[in-house]
C-alpha positions in Angstrom: -6.6 5.9 22.7 -5.7 3.7 19.9 -8.0 1.1 20.9 -11.0 0.9 23.2 -11.3 -2.9 23.4 -8.7 -6.3 23.4 -9.1 -9.7 23.3 -10.1 -12.0 26.4 -6.9 -13.8 26.1 -5.0 -10.6 25.7 -6.1 -9.2 28.9 -4.8 -12.0 30.6 -7.2 -12.3 33.4 -9.4 -15.4 31.7 -8.3 -19.4 32.6 -6.9 -21.2 29.6 -10.6 -23.7 29.5 -12.7 -19.9 28.9 -9.7 -19.0 26.4 -9.6 -22.3 24.5 -13.7 -22.3 24.6 -13.6 -18.8 22.8 -11.0 -20.3 20.4 -13.0 -22.8 19.6 -10.2 -26.0 20.4 -11.3 -28.8 18.8 -10.8 -31.5 21.9 -13.7 -28.9 23.9 -16.5 -29.3 20.7 -17.9 -32.7 22.8 -18.5 -30.3 25.9 -21.1 -27.7 24.8 -23.7 -27.8 21.7 -23.5 -24.8 20.0 -20.8 -21.6 19.5 -22.7 -18.1 20.0 -23.1 -17.0 16.7 -26.2 -16.0 14.2 -26.1 -19.2 12.5 -26.3 -21.0 15.3 -29.0 -19.1 16.9 -31.2 -20.2 13.9 -30.8 -23.8 14.4 -31.3 -23.5 18.3 -34.4 -22.0 17.8 -35.8 -24.5 16.0 -34.5 -27.3 18.7 -35.5 -25.5 21.4 -39.1 -24.4 19.9 -39.9 -28.6 19.0 -38.3 -29.5 22.8 -40.2 -27.1 24.8 -43.3 -26.1 22.5 -44.1 -29.7 23.1 -43.6 -31.1 19.9 -41.0 -34.0 20.6 -44.1 -35.1 23.0 -41.9 -35.2 25.7 -43.2 -33.7 29.1 -45.4 -31.2 26.8 -48.0 -30.8 30.0 -47.8 -30.5 33.3 -51.1 -30.7 35.3 -52.9 -29.8 32.1 -51.8 -26.8 31.5 -48.8 -25.7 29.6 -45.9 -25.1 30.7 -45.8 -21.5 28.9 -48.8 -20.3 31.1 -47.6 -22.1 33.9 -44.4 -19.6 33.5 -46.4 -16.7 33.0 -48.8 -17.5 35.5 -45.9 -17.4 38.0 -44.2 -14.1 37.0 -47.5 -12.4 37.3 -47.8 -13.0 40.4 -44.1 -12.5 41.4 -44.8 -8.8 39.7 -47.8 -8.0 41.7 -46.1 -5.6 43.6 -43.7 -4.4 41.7 -44.3 -1.3 39.3 -43.2 -2.8 35.6 -43.2 -1.2 33.1 -44.9 -2.2 29.9 -41.9 -3.5 28.0 -41.5 -6.0 31.0 -45.5 -7.0 31.4 -45.4 -7.0 27.4 -42.8 -9.4 27.6 -44.0 -11.5 30.5 -47.1 -12.0 28.2 -45.4 -12.6 25.2 -43.8 -15.9 26.9 -47.5 -17.3 26.1 -46.5 -17.5 22.6 -44.9 -20.6 20.9 -42.3 -17.9 19.0 -41.1 -16.4 22.3 -37.6 -17.4 23.7 -35.9 -16.1 26.7 -31.9 -15.2 27.0 -31.0 -15.7 30.8 -28.4 -15.1 33.3 -28.4 -15.5 36.8 -26.6 -13.8 39.6 -26.6 -14.0 43.4 -28.8 -11.6 45.5 -25.4 -9.9 46.2 -26.5 -6.6 48.4 -27.1 -3.4 45.9 -25.9 -5.6 43.0 -22.3 -5.9 44.5 -19.4 -6.1 41.9 -20.1 -4.1 38.9 -20.1 -6.9 36.6 -24.1 -7.3 37.7 -24.9 -4.5 35.4 -23.0 -6.8 32.8 -24.8 -9.5 32.7 -28.0 -8.2 32.2 -26.8 -5.6 29.8 -25.2 -8.3 28.0 -28.8 -10.3 28.0 -31.1 -7.4 27.1 -28.6 -6.5 24.0 -28.4 -10.2 23.0 -31.9 -10.0 22.8 -32.1 -6.7 20.7 -29.6 -8.2 18.1 -31.5 -11.3 17.9 -34.5 -9.8 17.2 -33.1 -8.2 14.7 -31.9 -11.4 12.8 -35.3 -13.2 13.5 -37.7 -10.7 13.4 -41.1 -13.0 13.3 -39.6 -14.3 16.8 -39.7 -12.7 20.2 -36.7 -12.1 22.7 -37.4 -12.0 26.6 -34.0 -11.1 28.8 -34.2 -13.1 31.9 -32.5 -12.4 35.0 -32.3 -15.6 37.4 -32.2 -14.3 41.2 -30.1 -17.2 43.0 -32.7 -17.0 45.8 -32.1 -20.3 47.2 -28.2 -20.2 47.5 -27.5 -20.3 51.2 -24.0 -18.8 51.0 -24.9 -15.1 52.8 -21.4 -14.2 53.2 -20.9 -13.9 49.8 -23.5 -11.0 49.1 -23.9 -9.5 52.3 -21.4 -6.3 51.4 -20.4 -4.3 48.3 -17.2 -1.6 47.9 -17.9 1.9 47.5 -14.2 3.8 47.2 -12.4 1.6 48.8 -14.7 1.2 52.0 -16.5 -2.4 52.7 -20.2 -1.6 53.7 -21.4 -4.9 54.9 -24.5 -6.0 56.5 -24.0 -8.3 59.3 -26.3 -10.7 60.6 -26.8 -14.2 60.4 -28.1 -16.4 57.7 -29.4 -20.1 57.6 -31.7 -21.1 55.1 -32.3 -19.7 51.2 -30.7 -16.1 51.4 -34.1 -14.6 49.1 -36.2 -15.7 52.0 -34.3 -13.7 54.3 -35.7 -10.7 56.4 -34.2 -7.2 55.3 -34.6 -6.5 58.9 -31.4 -4.4 60.0 -30.3 -2.9 56.4 -31.4 0.5 57.8 -28.0 0.4 59.7 -26.1 -0.5 56.5 -28.4 2.5 54.5 -27.4 4.8 57.4 -23.3 4.0 56.6 -24.1 4.8 53.0 -25.3 8.0 53.0 -22.7 9.1 55.6 -20.3 7.6 52.8 -22.2 8.9 49.2 -21.8 12.6 50.1 -24.8 15.0 48.1 -25.9 15.9 44.8 -28.6 14.9 42.5 -27.4 11.4 41.7 -26.5 10.6 45.1 -30.1 11.4 46.4 -31.5 9.1 43.6 -29.0 6.4 45.0 -29.7 6.8 48.7 -33.6 7.0 48.2 -33.3 3.6 45.7 -31.4 1.3 48.5 -34.0 2.8 50.9 -36.9 1.7 48.6 -35.3 -1.5 47.9 -34.2 -2.8 51.0 -35.9 -0.8 53.7 -39.6 -0.8 52.1 -39.5 -4.6 51.3 -39.9 -7.1 53.7 -36.8 -9.8 52.2 -33.9 -10.1 50.1 -35.9 -12.0 47.0 -38.5 -8.7 46.9 -35.6 -6.2 47.5 -33.5 -7.4 44.6 -36.3 -7.5 42.4 -37.5 -4.4 42.8 -33.3 -2.7 42.4 -32.9 -4.6 39.1 -36.2 -3.8 38.1 -35.5 -0.1 38.4 -32.3 0.1 37.0 -33.6 -1.5 33.6 -37.3 -0.4 33.9 -36.9 0.7 30.4 -35.5 -2.7 28.3 -38.1 -5.2 29.3 -36.2 -6.9 32.1 -38.3 -10.3 33.4 -37.0 -11.3 36.7 -37.7 -14.4 38.0 -37.2 -16.5 41.1 -37.0 -20.2 40.9 -38.2 -20.6 44.5 -42.1 -20.9 43.5 -43.8 -24.4 44.0 -45.8 -24.0 40.7 -42.6 -24.0 38.9 -41.0 -26.1 41.2 -44.1 -28.8 40.2 -42.7 -28.5 36.5 -39.3 -29.9 37.8 -40.9 -33.1 39.9 -39.6 -35.6 37.4 -36.3 -34.2 37.5 -36.3 -34.2 41.1 -37.3 -37.8 41.2 -34.6 -38.8 38.9 -32.0 -37.7 40.9 -33.2 -39.1 43.9 -33.8 -42.7 42.6 -30.8 -42.7 39.7 -28.5 -39.9 40.4 -27.8 -39.5 37.0 -26.4 -36.7 37.3 -23.7 -37.4 39.5 -22.8 -40.6 36.7 -23.3 -38.5 33.5 -21.1 -35.4 34.9 -18.2 -37.8 36.6 -17.8 -39.2 32.9 -17.6 -35.5 31.1 -15.0 -34.3 33.9 -12.1 -36.2 32.3 -12.4 -34.7 29.2 -11.5 -31.4 31.1 -8.5 -33.1 33.3 -6.3 -30.5 31.5 -7.9 -27.7 33.5 -9.1 -27.0 36.8 -12.5 -28.9 37.2 -15.0 -26.1 38.5 -17.2 -28.4 40.8 -17.6 -32.0 41.2 -20.5 -33.9 41.6 -22.8 -35.1 44.6 -24.2 -38.3 44.4 -27.6 -36.3 45.0 -27.2 -32.7 43.9 -30.4 -31.1 45.7 -30.8 -29.6 49.1 -33.5 -29.8 51.3 -35.2 -26.3 52.2 -37.6 -24.2 54.6 -37.1 -20.8 55.6 -34.2 -21.3 58.0 -32.8 -25.0 56.5 -31.2 -25.4 53.3 -29.2 -28.6 53.9 -27.9 -31.5 51.6 -29.7 -34.9 50.8 -28.0 -37.7 51.6 -29.2 -41.7 50.6 -27.6 -43.4 53.5 -28.2 -47.2 54.9 -31.5 -47.3 52.3 -32.9 -43.7 53.6 -32.8 -40.5 52.5 -31.2 -37.8 55.3 -31.0 -34.5 55.9 -27.8 -33.6 56.5 -27.8 -31.8 60.5 -31.4 -32.7 61.1 -33.0 -35.6 62.1 -35.0 -35.4 59.1 -35.1 -38.7 57.1 -37.4 -40.7 54.6 -37.9 -43.9 53.4 -37.9 -43.7 49.3 -41.6 -43.8 49.5 -41.9 -41.3 51.7 -39.9 -38.9 50.2 -41.2 -39.3 46.5 -44.5 -38.4 48.7 -42.8 -35.4 49.9 -41.6 -34.5 46.2 -45.3 -35.0 45.4 -46.6 -32.9 47.9 -44.0 -29.9 48.7 -41.5 -30.0 45.3 -40.6 -26.4 47.0 -38.8 -28.2 49.5 -36.4 -29.6 47.1 -33.6 -27.2 46.1 -31.2 -28.0 43.2 -27.6 -27.5 43.6 -25.1 -25.4 41.0 -25.0 -28.4 39.0 -28.9 -29.7 38.7 -30.0 -25.7 39.0 -29.0 -25.1 35.2 -31.3 -28.2 34.4 -34.5 -26.8 36.3 -33.7 -23.4 34.4 -33.5 -24.8 31.1 -36.7 -27.2 32.0 -38.9 -24.2 33.2 -37.9 -21.2 30.4 -38.3 -21.5 26.9 -34.6 -20.4 26.7 -32.0 -20.4 23.7 -28.8 -19.2 25.8 -27.0 -18.7 29.2 -24.9 -15.6 29.7 -22.7 -16.0 32.7 -19.2 -15.1 33.6 -15.8 -17.2 33.1 -16.6 -19.9 36.4 -20.4 -20.2 35.2 -19.3 -21.1 31.7 -16.5 -23.9 33.4 -19.2 -25.7 34.9 -21.7 -25.6 32.6 -19.0 -27.3 30.3 -19.6 -30.2 32.5 -23.0 -30.6 31.9 -24.1 -31.5 28.4 -24.5 -35.1 28.3 -26.4 -35.1 31.1 -28.5 -32.6 29.8 -28.9 -35.5 26.8 -29.8 -38.4 29.4 -32.7 -35.8 30.2 -34.1 -35.2 27.2 -33.5 -31.0 27.4 -31.8 -29.0 24.7 -28.3 -27.9 26.3 -28.2 -23.9 25.6 -25.8 -22.0 24.0 -23.0 -20.4 26.0 -22.0 -17.3 26.0 -19.6 -15.3 27.9 -20.9 -12.1 29.4 -19.5 -9.0 28.2 -16.4 -7.8 30.6 -16.0 -3.8 30.7 -13.1 -1.5 32.2 -14.5 1.7 32.9 -12.5 4.8 32.7 -13.2 8.8 33.1 -12.2 10.9 30.2 -9.5 12.5 32.4 -8.1 8.8 33.0 -8.1 8.6 28.9 -5.8 12.0 28.8 -3.4 10.8 31.1 -2.9 7.9 29.9 -2.6 9.3 26.6 -0.3 11.4 27.7 1.9 8.9 29.4 2.1 7.4 26.1 0.0 4.1 27.6 -2.5 1.8 25.0 -5.2 0.5 27.0 -3.2 -3.1 26.6 0.0 -1.7 28.3 -3.0 -1.1 31.3 -3.6 -4.8 31.3 0.0 -6.1 32.1 1.0 -7.5 35.2 2.2 -4.6 37.0 5.9 -5.5 37.6 5.7 -6.1 33.4 4.5 -2.7 33.1 7.0 -1.0 35.4 10.0 -2.7 33.1 8.9 -2.3 30.0 8.2 1.8 30.5 11.4 1.6 32.1 13.1 0.6 29.3 11.0 2.6 26.8 12.0 6.1 28.6 16.0 4.9 29.0 18.3 6.6 26.4 19.7 3.8 26.2 19.0 -0.7 25.7 18.5 -2.0 28.7 19.0 -5.6 27.0 22.2 -7.3 27.3 20.8 -10.1 24.9 23.5 -9.1 22.3 26.3 -9.3 24.9 24.8 -12.8 25.6 25.0 -13.8 22.8 28.2 -12.8 21.8 29.6 -14.4 25.0 28.3 -17.3 23.7 29.7 -17.3 20.5 33.3 -17.3 22.3 32.7 -19.8 24.6 31.7 -22.2 21.4 35.3 -22.0 20.5 36.2 -22.8 23.9 34.1 -25.8 24.2 35.8 -27.2 21.3 39.4 -26.9 22.4 38.2 -28.4 26.0 36.5 -31.1 24.4 40.2 -32.3 22.9 42.0 -32.0 26.2 41.3 -33.1 30.2 37.5 -33.6 30.7 38.2 -31.3 34.2 39.2 -28.4 31.9 35.4 -29.0 29.9 34.0 -28.9 33.1 36.0 -25.3 33.8 34.9 -24.3 30.7 30.9 -24.8 31.4 31.6 -23.4 34.9 32.9 -20.2 33.5 30.3 -19.5 31.1 27.6 -20.0 33.5 29.1 -17.3 35.6 29.9 -14.8 33.2 26.4 -15.2 31.7 25.4 -15.0 34.9 27.2 -12.0 36.0 25.8 -10.2 32.9 22.1 -11.0 34.0 22.9 -9.4 37.0 24.0 -6.3 35.3 21.1 -6.4 33.5 19.0 -5.9 36.7 21.1 -3.4 38.1 21.1 -1.3 35.3 17.0 -1.6 35.5 16.8 -1.0 38.9 19.1 2.4 38.0 16.4 3.6 35.5 14.1 3.0 37.1 15.3 5.2 40.1 16.2 7.9 37.1 12.5 7.8 36.0 10.7 7.0 38.9 8.3 10.3 38.6 7.0 8.9 35.4 6.6 5.6 36.0 4.7 6.6 39.3 2.2 8.3 37.7 2.0 5.2 35.4 1.6 3.1 38.2 -1.0 5.3 40.0 -3.5 5.3 37.0 -3.2 1.6 36.6 -4.0 1.1 40.5 -7.0 3.4 39.8 -8.5 1.6 36.7 -7.5 -1.8 38.4 -7.9 -1.8 42.4 -6.0 -4.0 44.4 -4.3 -5.3 40.7 -7.7 -6.9 39.8 -10.3 -6.5 37.6 -12.4 -3.6 38.6 -15.9 -5.2 37.6 -15.0 -7.4 40.5 -14.2 -4.9 42.8 -16.1 -1.9 42.5 -19.8 -1.3 42.9 -22.0 0.7 39.8 -22.9 3.5 42.7 -18.7 4.6 43.0 -19.8 5.4 38.9 -23.4 6.6 39.3 -23.1 9.0 41.7 -20.8 11.1 39.3 -22.3 10.1 35.6 -25.9 9.3 36.6 -28.2 7.5 34.0 -25.5 8.2 31.5 -23.5 5.1 33.3 -26.2 2.6 31.8 -27.1 4.7 28.6 -23.6 4.5 27.9 -23.3 0.3 28.6 -26.5 -0.2 26.6 -25.2 1.6 23.9 -21.7 0.3 23.4 -21.7 -3.3 24.6 -22.1 -6.2 22.1 -22.3 -9.3 23.3 -21.4 -11.4 20.4 -18.0 -9.7 19.5 -16.9 -11.2 22.8 -13.9 -8.5 23.2 -13.1 -7.0 26.5 -14.4 -3.1 26.0 -13.0 -0.2 27.5 -16.1 2.4 28.2 -14.9 6.2 28.8 -17.4 8.1 30.2 
């Protein structure tokens, strides 16, 4: 194949907003702090270091301990029951040092990692840390996976796809998903075992699923174990924000949200800058949930009191501020406030996310400024199309480029029909010639009756339409003649783009791991370059 990557705009799968961000459209400049390149990371290092390490005298101590010490203490506690690698444990310790910074990605607790892009997010994060270490050897860079343990959208995470079969965990869930019991996942394991077959890699995946989900009591612990196992050699640090000591660091911002509702004001002032795009998230007046084990409901302010929706819980101003002080773990930031929480507790330089995530982060810069928190660099995660050697060979034999395979299926069908035809299926020259003939008739018609001019125009439209219909019929006829070749092309595209959508959004990693084993993750680690910002084709 002639190339193994294409630009994100060329792929046709990214929004106008993301394409314009990647192209550094001037109109968007006010919505982000620095564009992701090595020169800007140097500036981000200096600024975040001053802000987070307390050199700007803003919120530098919490309860007599530095933020870094609290962070490390929480992480060490969260890793007590995990057999972590030396590189991960060392990275946790390094976070105490003022020259250590993080690169963060976040993701939901999807069952068995969910779609493939879970891997791509984390590998983008790991590889960027390596690249930054080479560029700035006096600093340390720790890859962080932020588990979205406080989400409550269980229906979005309770399944994964394996070879066109949806494997689901069917149960009720009401509170934060990280606290959810793993009860019932033995039945899911049995379904997975019946589908995956035999072999060394299949046995590894069965054991991995069992150890993660059957031998851990809640979804947060299961997901931490799973991600740690997959990336055990890479120093990945996995953090659960649903922790009291971390929430204590966020108390001033929780109170600000309850009393002043700054996020609502600032984000609404930024949204008009995105009016030519689809707005990803609209702010609430209060962007906080109240959480307990089986509860995650919005907090609203009505009639002078704070109310937790769909409950009998209600607070006066004094009562809710006291609740924040005594139980900060009961206050959960929503999708717009969580980024601030993350950047307050982490010495973070960059957030790596998908297109939808980058879109809502672009709404937040002025809000961050109002809170005196440095806005991180925003980097679109690596996107990948995985193909086997057999599929790459098949594409070569069919004279297909990777760009061809990214085309809309009907466009690909038409393009290749015209290519394989023995004659040109394009009546543009004939239509142009016809238009020139009618130009003379139009001149004559203008000198005579107006009704004749109308008849000439109508006849021109009719004959152009006739040529277009003949062109379509000829294309259809040629599709029948070349149907075998075209069907092979469409069959290959359907293999690589299930349901005519991106493979990375549909397929679970196990589908490739069962065939390629450790080579899958090793190859991705070797080939993905996050700062190149191109859609990568990886042949296994």
